[in-house]
C-alpha positions as CSV (number, residue, x, y, z in Angstrom):
1,M,-6.4,51.1,28.4
2,E,-9.7,49.7,29.8
3,R,-11.2,49.9,26.3
4,K,-8.3,47.8,24.9
5,L,-8.8,45.2,27.6
6,H,-12.5,44.9,26.6
7,I,-11.6,44.4,23.0
8,W,-9.0,41.8,23.8
9,S,-11.4,40.0,26.1
10,W,-14.0,39.8,23.3
11,I,-11.4,38.6,20.9
12,L,-10.4,35.9,23.4
13,I,-14.0,34.8,24.0
14,G,-14.7,34.7,20.2
15,A,-11.6,32.5,19.7
16,L,-12.7,30.1,22.4
17,L,-16.2,29.9,21.0
18,L,-15.0,29.3,17.4
19,P,-14.4,25.4,17.9
20,L,-18.0,25.2,19.4
21,F,-19.4,27.2,16.5
22,Q,-17.8,24.9,13.9
23,H,-18.8,21.8,15.9
24,L,-22.5,22.8,16.0
25,T,-22.8,24.3,12.5
26,N,-20.1,22.5,10.4
27,I,-19.1,25.9,9.0
28,P,-16.6,25.8,7.6
29,N,-16.9,22.2,6.6
30,K,-14.9,19.9,8.8
31,R,-12.4,17.7,6.9
32,N,-11.0,14.4,8.2
33,L,-7.4,13.8,9.0
34,K,-5.5,11.5,6.7
35,G,-4.1,8.1,7.6
36,A,-5.2,5.5,10.1
37,V,-7.3,7.8,12.2
38,V,-10.1,6.2,14.3
39,V,-12.8,8.5,15.5
40,A,-14.3,7.3,18.8
41,A,-17.9,6.3,18.6
42,V,-20.6,8.2,20.6
43,P,-21.4,6.0,23.6
44,E,-25.0,5.1,24.3
45,F,-26.2,6.5,27.6
46,S,-27.1,4.1,30.4
47,S,-27.5,4.8,34.1
48,H,-25.3,1.8,34.9
49,D,-22.3,3.1,32.9
50,W,-22.9,6.6,34.3
51,F,-22.7,5.6,37.9
52,E,-19.8,3.1,37.3
53,G,-17.9,6.0,35.7
54,E,-17.6,4.2,32.3
55,Y,-19.8,6.6,30.3
56,Q,-18.0,9.8,31.0
57,P,-14.4,9.0,29.5
58,K,-16.0,7.5,26.5
59,A,-18.2,10.5,25.9
60,E,-15.2,12.8,26.5
61,K,-13.1,11.0,23.9
62,A,-16.0,11.0,21.4
63,L,-16.5,14.8,22.0
64,N,-12.8,15.5,21.7
65,D,-12.5,13.7,18.4
66,R,-15.3,15.8,17.0
67,M,-14.2,19.2,18.4
68,G,-14.3,22.1,16.0
69,Y,-11.1,22.8,14.2
70,R,-9.6,19.6,15.6
71,R,-7.9,18.9,12.3
72,T,-6.2,22.4,12.4
73,F,-5.0,22.0,15.9
74,V,-3.6,18.5,15.2
75,K,-1.8,19.7,12.2
76,I,-0.3,22.6,14.1
77,N,0.9,20.3,16.8
78,N,2.3,17.8,14.3
79,Q,4.1,20.4,12.3
80,V,5.8,21.9,15.4
81,S,6.9,18.5,16.6
82,F,8.3,17.6,13.1
83,S,10.0,20.9,12.4
84,L,11.6,21.4,15.8
85,Y,12.2,18.0,17.1
86,N,12.0,15.6,14.1
87,K,9.1,13.8,15.8
88,I,6.3,12.3,13.9
89,Y,2.9,11.0,15.0
90,A,2.0,7.9,12.8
91,G,2.0,4.3,14.0
92,G,4.7,2.1,12.5
93,V,6.4,5.0,10.6
94,V,10.1,5.8,10.9
95,L,11.6,9.1,9.9
96,G,15.0,8.4,8.4
97,K,17.9,10.6,7.4
98,E,17.2,13.5,5.0
99,N,13.4,13.0,5.7
100,Y,13.3,9.6,4.0
101,M,10.3,7.9,5.4
102,Y,9.8,4.1,6.1
103,E,7.5,1.7,7.8
104,T,9.2,-0.5,10.4
105,N,8.3,-3.7,8.6
106,Y,10.5,-2.7,5.6
107,I,13.5,-2.1,7.9
108,K,12.9,-5.6,9.5
109,A,12.6,-7.2,6.0
110,Y,15.9,-5.6,4.9
111,Y,17.9,-6.9,7.9
112,G,16.1,-10.2,8.0
113,T,14.8,-9.8,11.5
114,D,11.3,-11.0,10.2
115,F,12.9,-14.0,8.5
116,I,10.5,-17.0,8.8
117,G,13.1,-19.6,8.0
118,D,14.4,-21.6,5.0
119,A,12.3,-24.6,5.8
120,V,9.0,-22.6,5.9
121,I,9.7,-20.8,2.6
122,R,10.9,-24.0,0.9
123,D,7.6,-25.7,1.9
124,K,5.5,-22.8,0.5
125,V,7.5,-22.7,-2.7
126,R,7.2,-26.4,-3.3
127,K,3.4,-26.2,-2.7
128,L,3.2,-23.3,-5.2
129,K,5.2,-25.4,-7.7
130,L,2.6,-28.2,-7.4
131,I,-0.2,-25.6,-7.9
132,Q,1.6,-24.2,-10.9
133,D,1.8,-27.6,-12.5
134,S,-1.8,-28.4,-11.7
135,L,-3.0,-25.2,-13.0
136,S,-0.9,-25.5,-16.2
137,A,-2.6,-28.8,-16.9
138,R,-5.9,-27.0,-16.8
139,G,-4.7,-24.1,-19.1
140,T,-4.0,-21.6,-16.4
141,T,-0.5,-20.0,-15.7
142,L,0.7,-19.1,-12.3
143,L,3.2,-16.2,-11.9
144,L,4.8,-14.8,-8.7
145,A,5.8,-11.1,-8.7
146,F,8.1,-9.8,-6.0
147,A,7.5,-6.1,-5.8
148,A,10.3,-3.7,-5.0
149,G,10.8,-2.7,-1.3
150,K,11.8,0.7,0.0
151,G,13.9,-0.8,2.8
152,S,16.0,-2.7,0.3
153,Y,16.2,0.2,-2.1
154,Y,17.2,2.9,0.5
155,P,18.9,1.3,3.4
156,E,21.5,4.2,3.6
157,Y,18.9,6.5,5.0
158,F,17.8,4.3,8.0
159,P,18.2,6.1,11.4
160,D,21.4,5.0,13.1
161,K,19.5,3.3,15.9
162,Y,18.0,0.8,13.5
163,H,21.2,-0.5,12.2
164,T,21.9,-4.1,12.9
165,E,23.6,-7.2,11.5
166,K,22.0,-8.3,8.2
167,G,20.9,-11.9,8.0
168,P,19.0,-14.1,5.6
169,T,15.9,-12.3,4.2
170,N,12.5,-13.7,3.1
171,I,12.7,-12.0,-0.3
172,E,16.2,-13.4,-1.2
173,T,15.2,-16.9,0.0
174,F,11.9,-16.8,-1.9
175,V,13.6,-15.8,-5.2
176,E,16.4,-18.3,-4.8
177,L,14.0,-21.2,-4.1
178,C,11.6,-20.2,-7.0
179,K,14.6,-20.5,-9.3
180,E,15.5,-23.8,-7.8
181,E,12.0,-25.3,-7.9
182,G,11.1,-23.7,-11.4
183,V,8.3,-21.5,-10.2
184,N,7.5,-18.6,-12.6
185,H,8.4,-15.3,-11.1
186,I,9.6,-11.8,-11.6
187,D,12.0,-10.2,-9.2
188,F,11.2,-6.5,-9.3
189,N,13.3,-5.9,-6.2
190,S,16.6,-6.9,-7.7
191,W,15.7,-5.3,-11.0
192,F,14.9,-1.8,-9.4
193,L,18.2,-2.1,-7.3
194,S,20.2,-2.7,-10.5
195,M,18.7,0.5,-12.0
196,K,19.3,2.6,-8.8
197,D,22.5,4.3,-10.0
198,T,21.6,4.6,-13.7
199,T,17.8,5.3,-13.9
200,Q,16.8,8.7,-15.3
201,Y,13.8,9.0,-13.0
202,C,13.2,8.2,-9.4
203,L,11.8,4.8,-8.7
204,Y,11.0,5.3,-5.0
205,P,9.7,8.5,-3.5
206,R,11.2,10.0,-0.4
207,T,7.8,10.4,1.3
208,G,5.9,7.4,0.1
209,I,6.2,3.7,0.9
210,H,5.1,2.3,-2.5
211,W,7.1,2.4,-5.8
212,S,6.8,5.6,-7.6
213,Y,4.3,6.4,-10.4
214,Y,7.1,5.9,-12.9
215,G,8.1,2.6,-11.2
216,M,4.5,1.4,-11.5
217,V,4.6,2.1,-15.2
218,L,7.7,0.0,-15.6
219,A,6.1,-2.8,-13.5
220,I,3.0,-2.8,-15.7
221,D,5.0,-3.0,-18.9
222,S,7.1,-5.9,-17.4
223,L,4.0,-7.8,-16.2
224,I,2.4,-7.5,-19.7
225,S,5.5,-8.8,-21.4
226,K,5.9,-11.6,-18.9
227,T,2.2,-12.6,-19.3
228,E,2.6,-12.7,-23.1
229,N,5.7,-14.8,-22.8
230,L,4.2,-17.3,-20.4
231,T,0.8,-17.7,-22.0
232,G,1.7,-17.2,-25.7
233,M,-1.3,-14.8,-25.9
234,V,-1.2,-11.2,-27.3
235,M,-2.3,-8.4,-25.0
236,P,-3.3,-4.8,-25.8
237,A,-0.4,-2.5,-26.4
238,F,0.8,-0.5,-23.5
239,E,2.4,2.9,-24.2
240,W,3.3,6.0,-22.4
241,D,4.4,9.6,-23.2
242,K,7.5,11.3,-22.2
243,P,7.2,11.9,-18.4
244,V,6.4,15.3,-16.9
245,L,8.6,16.1,-13.9
246,S,6.8,17.6,-10.9
247,R,7.1,18.0,-7.1
248,K,3.3,18.0,-6.9
249,Y,3.0,14.3,-6.1
250,R,0.2,12.1,-7.3
251,S,-1.1,8.6,-6.5
252,S,0.7,6.9,-3.6
253,D,3.9,9.0,-4.0
254,K,3.1,10.8,-0.7
255,D,1.1,8.3,1.2
256,I,3.3,8.4,4.3
257,E,3.6,12.1,4.3
258,E,-0.2,12.5,4.1
259,G,-0.6,10.3,7.1
260,L,1.6,12.6,9.2
261,N,-1.0,15.4,8.8
262,L,1.5,18.3,8.5
263,I,0.8,21.8,7.5
264,F,3.7,22.2,5.1
265,R,5.0,19.8,2.5
266,V,8.2,17.9,3.3
267,N,11.1,18.6,1.0
268,R,10.5,16.6,-2.3
269,D,12.4,15.4,-5.3
270,K,11.0,15.8,-8.7
271,L,9.1,12.6,-9.8
272,A,8.2,11.5,-13.3
273,Y,4.6,11.2,-14.4
274,P,4.2,9.7,-17.9
275,K,0.7,9.6,-19.4
276,V,-0.2,6.0,-20.1
277,H,-2.2,4.6,-23.0
278,Y,-3.9,1.4,-24.0
279,P,-4.5,2.0,-27.7
280,E,-7.9,0.9,-29.0
281,G,-8.2,-1.8,-31.7
282,K,-6.9,-4.9,-30.0
283,A,-9.2,-7.0,-27.8
284,D,-8.3,-7.6,-24.1
285,T,-8.7,-11.4,-24.2
286,V,-6.4,-12.5,-21.4
287,K,-8.4,-13.2,-18.2
288,S,-6.6,-12.7,-14.9
289,I,-6.8,-12.8,-11.2
290,V,-4.1,-10.9,-9.2
291,I,-3.8,-11.9,-5.5
292,A,-1.7,-9.1,-3.9
293,D,-1.0,-6.7,-1.1
294,S,-1.3,-2.9,-1.4
295,F,1.4,-2.6,-4.0
296,Y,-1.0,-3.7,-6.7
297,W,-3.4,-0.8,-6.0
298,G,-1.4,1.6,-8.1
299,L,-1.2,-0.7,-11.0
300,Y,-4.9,-1.5,-10.7
301,N,-5.7,2.2,-10.7
302,L,-3.6,2.6,-13.8
303,G,-5.8,0.2,-15.7
304,L,-3.8,-3.1,-15.7
305,S,-6.8,-5.2,-14.6
306,N,-9.4,-3.4,-16.6
307,R,-7.6,-2.2,-19.7
308,A,-4.8,-4.8,-20.3
309,F,-6.6,-7.9,-18.9
310,H,-10.1,-8.9,-19.7
311,D,-12.3,-8.0,-16.7
312,G,-9.4,-8.8,-14.4
313,E,-10.0,-9.1,-10.7
314,F,-7.9,-8.0,-7.7
315,W,-8.1,-10.3,-4.8
316,Y,-6.7,-8.0,-2.0
317,Y,-4.7,-10.2,0.5
318,Y,-6.9,-13.2,-0.7
319,K,-9.7,-11.8,1.3
320,R,-11.7,-9.3,-0.8
321,I,-12.4,-9.0,-4.5
322,Y,-12.2,-5.7,-6.4
323,A,-13.0,-5.3,-10.1
324,N,-14.3,-2.7,-12.5
325,H,-17.2,-4.9,-13.4
326,I,-18.2,-5.3,-9.7
327,D,-20.2,-2.5,-8.1
328,K,-18.5,-2.9,-4.7
329,E,-16.0,-5.1,-3.0
330,V,-17.0,-8.7,-2.5
331,P,-15.7,-11.0,0.3
332,L,-13.8,-13.8,-1.2
333,D,-15.7,-16.4,0.9
334,E,-18.9,-15.5,-1.1
335,V,-17.6,-16.8,-4.5
336,D,-16.5,-20.1,-5.9
337,R,-12.7,-19.5,-5.8
338,M,-11.8,-22.7,-7.6
339,A,-14.1,-22.1,-10.5
340,K,-13.0,-18.5,-11.0
341,I,-9.3,-19.5,-10.9
342,E,-9.7,-22.3,-13.5
343,E,-11.5,-19.9,-15.8
344,C,-8.4,-17.6,-15.8
345,D,-5.5,-17.5,-18.3
346,I,-3.1,-16.3,-15.6
347,V,-3.1,-16.0,-11.8
348,I,-0.5,-13.5,-10.4
349,L,0.6,-13.5,-6.8
350,M,2.3,-10.2,-5.9
351,A,3.9,-9.1,-2.6
352,T,6.5,-6.7,-1.4
353,E,9.3,-7.6,1.1
354,A,7.4,-6.4,4.1
355,T,4.4,-8.7,3.7
356,L,6.3,-11.8,2.8
357,P,6.1,-13.4,6.2
358,D,2.4,-14.2,5.5
359,F,2.6,-14.6,1.7
360,P,0.7,-16.0,-0.1
361,W,-1.9,-15.6,2.6
362,G,-3.2,-19.2,2.6
363,F,-3.5,-19.6,-1.1
364,E,-0.8,-22.4,-1.1
365,E,-2.6,-24.4,1.6
366,E,-6.1,-24.2,0.2
367,K,-5.2,-24.9,-3.4
368,V,-3.0,-27.9,-2.7
369,G,-5.9,-29.7,-1.1
370,C,-8.5,-28.7,-3.6
371,M,-6.9,-28.5,-7.0
372,I,-4.1,-31.0,-7.2
373,D,-5.2,-34.5,-8.3
374,D,-4.2,-37.5,-6.1
């Protein structure tokens, strides 16, 4: 009996020392948690902070964030909370019915609780119409693209406590006023909704916040066709093979799920993954700038800017520039925005319903003053 107690004591001591061992040696290699995880910085020691009691809590937080096997312990805790209590640890994320996952801003956008008002949107659209006309006179086309939103697509899976009376929404008002003012636009939100009961493949993943991989392929094809129609220019052919169905998600199809840091996968539907092609032989001559939120990342990674457009640039939230011909991101303030825009054949503004309260992120104000002739 005493021998067994000694054995179990050494096993317990070894288990307690394992986190320290990994912390000191990084064996096995420590991997980071997914999502918006901020690791506390190691504080700089000072006698003042020490005696004031300010250094100790900062050091404790930094040490805790770097503890060995922390990722494993966090995932175990998150999995237990999710499996037993339907509780998740991710800021701004809502777990809906049947494990459909949302961000709160999409629920607000569906019900219109984030509605910025008809007058505000009308002012923005009228300014964009002036910009469109001004750019057109210089040979540049302006196109607004309203990406599909998960809140509008799957409201039936909202948790009951979020149900409220539906009012006017930003996306419906933007689209209506774009039609009224004659602003070039594509309404992907309404298009996806019209296909909801008939589409062969899923357009919105259960555990992601962006449109599915297959949905992105449809969006690319539509944007290329619309660009050709508006500019009169011919773009490279865009083709895709018959999709392969899989529950092993790629791209952003599991972006919310990854941020939950669980051990086991959440139940998944089969999603379609077509292989895309831009056949060689036709030059990419259409120059573009896309000013957009995160919904453009998937299209960008599938080659829309680089393969379909000529050295196309992605201006993320009208703040930073990404492009294949640029080694790293460039702050927008460091370039001549007006010159770049006037060199383009088309400027595309893209946003989903959740980011429309701030859309188009100051573009309408800056351009009205700088580009429209008196």
